[in-house]
PASEBA-1860 file (N, C-alpha, C; in nm, 3 decimals):
! residues 119
1> MAPTIAVP> 2.226/20.587/-3.006/2.248/20.636/-3.141/2.116/20.661/-3.214 ~ 2.005/20.658/-3.141/1.874/20.681/-3.203/1.866/20.812/-3.282 ~ 1.928/20.922/-3.234/1.919/21.046/-3.312/1.979/21.035/-3.451 ~ 2.079/20.947/-3.468/2.140/20.936/-3.601/2.039/20.887/-3.703 ~ 1.939/20.814/-3.659/1.835/20.763/-3.749/1.716/20.857/-3.753 ~ 1.672/20.904/-3.638/1.550/20.986/-3.630/1.566/21.124/-3.693 ~ 1.679/21.188/-3.672/1.699/21.324/-3.725/1.695/21.328/-3.877 ~ 1.766/21.240/-3.949/1.758/21.246/-4.096/1.616/21.226/-4.148
9> EMLKRNGL> 1.539/21.138/-4.082/1.401/21.117/-4.124/1.318/21.244/-4.104 ~ 1.337/21.309/-3.990/1.265/21.433/-3.961/1.304/21.543/-4.061 ~ 1.432/21.553/-4.090/1.478/21.655/-4.185/1.417/21.633/-4.323 ~ 1.417/21.509/-4.368/1.360/21.477/-4.500/1.211/21.511/-4.503 ~ 1.140/21.472/-4.400/0.996/21.496/-4.392/0.963/21.645/-4.396 ~ 1.054/21.729/-4.347/1.029/21.873/-4.339/1.106/21.954/-4.442 ~ 1.177/21.888/-4.532/1.250/21.957/-4.638/1.362/22.045/-4.586 ~ 1.431/21.999/-4.481/1.538/22.077/-4.418/1.671/22.001/-4.425
17> TLQDFDIY> 1.779/22.073/-4.400/1.911/22.011/-4.385/1.957/22.029/-4.241 ~ 2.061/21.959/-4.205/2.114/21.969/-4.069/2.164/22.109/-4.037 ~ 2.200/22.184/-4.139/2.255/22.318/-4.118/2.147/22.427/-4.114 ~ 2.020/22.391/-4.124/1.911/22.489/-4.126/1.863/22.532/-3.988 ~ 1.945/22.515/-3.886/1.903/22.544/-3.749/1.995/22.647/-3.684 ~ 1.935/22.725/-3.594/2.010/22.828/-3.522/2.071/22.773/-3.394 ~ 2.004/22.675/-3.334/2.057/22.609/-3.214/2.024/22.460/-3.219 ~ 2.103/22.383/-3.147/2.086/22.238/-3.139/2.088/22.198/-2.993
25> EIQEAFAA> 1.989/22.122/-2.951/1.985/22.064/-2.817/1.984/21.914/-2.835 ~ 2.100/21.852/-2.818/2.112/21.707/-2.832/2.147/21.652/-2.694 ~ 2.051/21.585/-2.633/2.067/21.539/-2.496/2.073/21.387/-2.490 ~ 2.179/21.336/-2.433/2.201/21.194/-2.412/2.253/21.176/-2.270 ~ 2.254/21.054/-2.223/2.300/21.027/-2.087/2.449/21.057/-2.069 ~ 2.525/21.040/-2.176/2.669/21.059/-2.167/2.719/21.143/-2.284 ~ 2.816/21.227/-2.259/2.872/21.313/-2.364/2.926/21.231/-2.480 ~ 2.978/21.113/-2.451/3.032/21.027/-2.558/2.925/20.992/-2.660
33> QVLCTLRA> 2.800/20.979/-2.617/2.692/20.948/-2.710/2.667/21.066/-2.804 ~ 2.672/21.186/-2.752/2.655/21.305/-2.837/2.769/21.310/-2.939 ~ 2.890/21.287/-2.893/3.006/21.290/-2.984/2.996/21.183/-3.091 ~ 2.948/21.063/-3.055/2.927/20.957/-3.154/2.823/20.997/-3.257 ~ 2.716/21.060/-3.212/2.610/21.106/-3.303/2.665/21.207/-3.401 ~ 2.739/21.304/-3.351/2.796/21.407/-3.439/2.892/21.345/-3.540 ~ 2.974/21.252/-3.495/3.070/21.185/-3.584/2.997/21.103/-3.690 ~ 2.889/21.036/-3.651/2.813/20.955/-3.747/2.755/21.041/-3.858
41> WESEDYCR> 2.701/21.158/-3.824/2.642/21.246/-3.925/2.747/21.302/-4.021 ~ 2.872/21.306/-3.978/2.980/21.354/-4.063/3.041/21.242/-4.148 ~ 3.008/21.118/-4.117/3.069/21.003/-4.182/2.996/20.964/-4.310 ~ 3.069/20.966/-4.420/3.011/20.923/-4.548/2.971/20.776/-4.541 ~ 3.057/20.694/-4.483/3.030/20.551/-4.472/2.904/20.524/-4.390 ~ 2.894/20.585/-4.272/2.778/20.562/-4.186/2.649/20.610/-4.253 ~ 2.653/20.729/-4.308/2.532/20.785/-4.370/2.489/20.704/-4.492 ~ 2.583/20.654/-4.566/2.549/20.576/-4.686/2.502/20.435/-4.647
49> NRLGLDAP> 2.580/20.366/-4.564/2.552/20.225/-4.536/2.450/20.201/-4.426 ~ 2.439/20.289/-4.331/2.342/20.271/-4.221/2.213/20.350/-4.242 ~ 2.225/20.467/-4.303/2.108/20.554/-4.317/2.053/20.557/-4.459 ~ 2.127/20.501/-4.554/2.082/20.498/-4.692/2.084/20.633/-4.760 ~ 2.170/20.723/-4.713/2.182/20.856/-4.771/2.291/20.859/-4.878 ~ 2.283/20.955/-4.966/2.384/20.969/-5.071/2.511/21.037/-5.023 ~ 2.499/21.114/-4.914/2.613/21.191/-4.862/2.596/21.209/-4.712 ~ 2.701/21.249/-4.642/2.688/21.277/-4.499/2.589/21.390/-4.473
57> LGRIDPDK> 2.525/21.385/-4.356/2.436/21.496/-4.317/2.516/21.623/-4.298 ~ 2.638/21.609/-4.250/2.725/21.725/-4.233/2.760/21.750/-4.088 ~ 2.814/21.867/-4.066/2.870/21.905/-3.937/2.781/22.010/-3.870 ~ 2.770/21.998/-3.738/2.700/22.099/-3.659/2.805/22.193/-3.602 ~ 2.780/22.322/-3.612/2.869/22.422/-3.553/2.866/22.406/-3.401 ~ 2.980/22.374/-3.339/2.981/22.353/-3.194/2.938/22.476/-3.114 ~ 2.946/22.594/-3.174/2.902/22.716/-3.105/2.751/22.726/-3.098 ~ 2.680/22.633/-3.161/2.534/22.632/-3.159/2.478/22.511/-3.083
65> LNLRGSSL> 2.565/22.428/-3.027/2.525/22.302/-2.965/2.520/22.311/-2.813 ~ 2.405/22.275/-2.757/2.387/22.268/-2.611/2.444/22.392/-2.542 ~ 2.397/22.507/-2.584/2.454/22.634/-2.539/2.443/22.657/-2.389 ~ 2.345/22.600/-2.324/2.327/22.618/-2.180/2.376/22.497/-2.101 ~ 2.453/22.415/-2.164/2.504/22.296/-2.097/2.415/22.176/-2.122 ~ 2.465/22.062/-2.086/2.389/21.939/-2.107/2.288/21.919/-1.995 ~ 2.213/21.812/-2.005/2.115/21.779/-1.901/2.182/21.760/-1.766 ~ 2.294/21.691/-1.765/2.363/21.668/-1.638/2.417/21.797/-1.579
73> ATGHPFAA> 2.465/21.887/-1.665/2.517/22.015/-1.616/2.408/22.099/-1.552 ~ 2.286/22.085/-1.604/2.174/22.161/-1.550/2.124/22.101/-1.420 ~ 2.143/21.972/-1.402/2.105/21.907/-1.277/1.957/21.877/-1.266 ~ 1.888/21.856/-1.375/1.746/21.824/-1.365/1.727/21.676/-1.332 ~ 1.613/21.640/-1.273/1.589/21.500/-1.237/1.562/21.414/-1.360 ~ 1.589/21.286/-1.348/1.560/21.191/-1.454/1.412/21.198/-1.489 ~ 1.380/21.187/-1.615/1.244/21.193/-1.669/1.195/21.335/-1.689 ~ 1.276/21.435/-1.658/1.236/21.574/-1.683/1.308/21.629/-1.806
81> TGARVIAT> 1.378/21.543/-1.877/1.458/21.590/-1.991/1.375/21.663/-2.094 ~ 1.265/21.605/-2.136/1.183/21.665/-2.241/1.139/21.806/-2.206 ~ 1.084/21.822/-2.088/1.037/21.955/-2.045/1.152/22.054/-2.037 ~ 1.264/22.012/-1.983/1.378/22.101/-1.967/1.437/22.141/-2.102 ~ 1.453/22.046/-2.192/1.516/22.075/-2.321/1.425/22.161/-2.409 ~ 1.298/22.129/-2.415/1.204/22.209/-2.496/1.197/22.351/-2.441 ~ 1.187/22.365/-2.310/1.180/22.499/-2.249/1.309/22.577/-2.275 ~ 1.423/22.512/-2.264/1.551/22.578/-2.289/1.561/22.625/-2.434
89> AAKQLAER> 1.522/22.539/-2.527/1.527/22.576/-2.669/1.433/22.693/-2.697 ~ 1.312/22.688/-2.643/1.215/22.795/-2.666/1.264/22.928/-2.608 ~ 1.323/22.923/-2.490/1.374/23.046/-2.428/1.489/23.105/-2.509 ~ 1.579/23.020/-2.556/1.691/23.069/-2.636/1.643/23.133/-2.766 ~ 1.543/23.073/-2.830/1.488/23.131/-2.952/1.421/23.265/-2.923 ~ 1.351/23.274/-2.811/1.288/23.401/-2.773/1.393/23.509/-2.749 ~ 1.501/23.473/-2.682/1.609/23.569/-2.656/1.675/23.617/-2.785 ~ 1.678/23.531/-2.886/1.739/23.566/-3.015/1.641/23.640/-3.105
97> GGGRALVS> 1.515/23.645/-3.066/1.414/23.709/-3.150/1.358/23.617/-3.256 ~ 1.381/23.487/-3.243/1.326/23.390/-3.336/1.430/23.294/-3.386 ~ 1.385/23.204/-3.472/1.475/23.107/-3.531/1.420/22.966/-3.522 ~ 1.511/22.871/-3.537/1.471/22.730/-3.541/1.571/22.649/-3.459 ~ 1.518/22.556/-3.379/1.602/22.468/-3.297/1.575/22.323/-3.333 ~ 1.681/22.245/-3.337/1.670/22.100/-3.350/1.686/22.042/-3.211 ~ 1.590/21.961/-3.169/1.592/21.902/-3.036/1.594/21.750/-3.049 ~ 1.684/21.686/-2.977/1.694/21.540/-2.976/1.711/21.496/-2.831
105> ICTAGGMG> 1.626/21.402/-2.789/1.626/21.359/-2.650/1.629/21.207/-2.644 ~ 1.720/21.152/-2.564/1.721/21.007/-2.546/1.607/20.968/-2.451 ~ 1.555/20.848/-2.472/1.446/20.801/-2.386/1.478/20.666/-2.325 ~ 1.601/20.623/-2.332/1.650/20.497/-2.276/1.622/20.380/-2.370 ~ 1.702/20.280/-2.358/1.684/20.159/-2.436/1.703/20.175/-2.586 ~ 1.783/20.274/-2.628/1.810/20.293/-2.769/1.702/20.368/-2.845 ~ 1.607/20.425/-2.772/1.501/20.503/-2.836/1.532/20.651/-2.820 ~ 1.463/20.732/-2.897/1.482/20.876/-2.886/1.368/20.952/-2.948
113> VVAIVER> 1.358/21.078/-2.914/1.256/21.167/-2.966/1.326/21.287/-3.027 ~ 1.282/21.329/-3.145/1.338/21.448/-3.208/1.225/21.543/-3.243 ~ 1.257/21.671/-3.244/1.156/21.772/-3.274/1.223/21.897/-3.330 ~ 1.141/21.975/-3.397/1.182/22.107/-3.444/1.102/22.208/-3.364 ~ 1.172/22.304/-3.305/1.106/22.413/-3.232/1.133/22.541/-3.310 ~ 1.026/22.614/-3.342/1.040/22.739/-3.418/0.970/22.852/-3.345 ~ 1.026/22.970/-3.366/0.960/23.090/-3.314/0.970/23.197/-3.419
END
């Protein structure tokens, strides 16, 4: 659930909202973790009591989420997630002629890395 904490901090630091992205690459070991993350961002209770926010972060359009499949669907080796996800996001933005991607990658043990990729 690390992205539920890291993403709001990144958004605040950059003056963005969850809806300010053209694509989202949220990679976790299991699809259930991605679904929990999405549900948490939509939850007023979670966002207020766990994240200290005044309102939910909101909903991600599923048509913009993991457009090329998840890490497991792609079949990349363990520890190659970062390279694969960043490259996939950059290629999708290039194909679209630009835009902004939100990238979230699990790193095991409840940790995670988030980034904004722009073109």
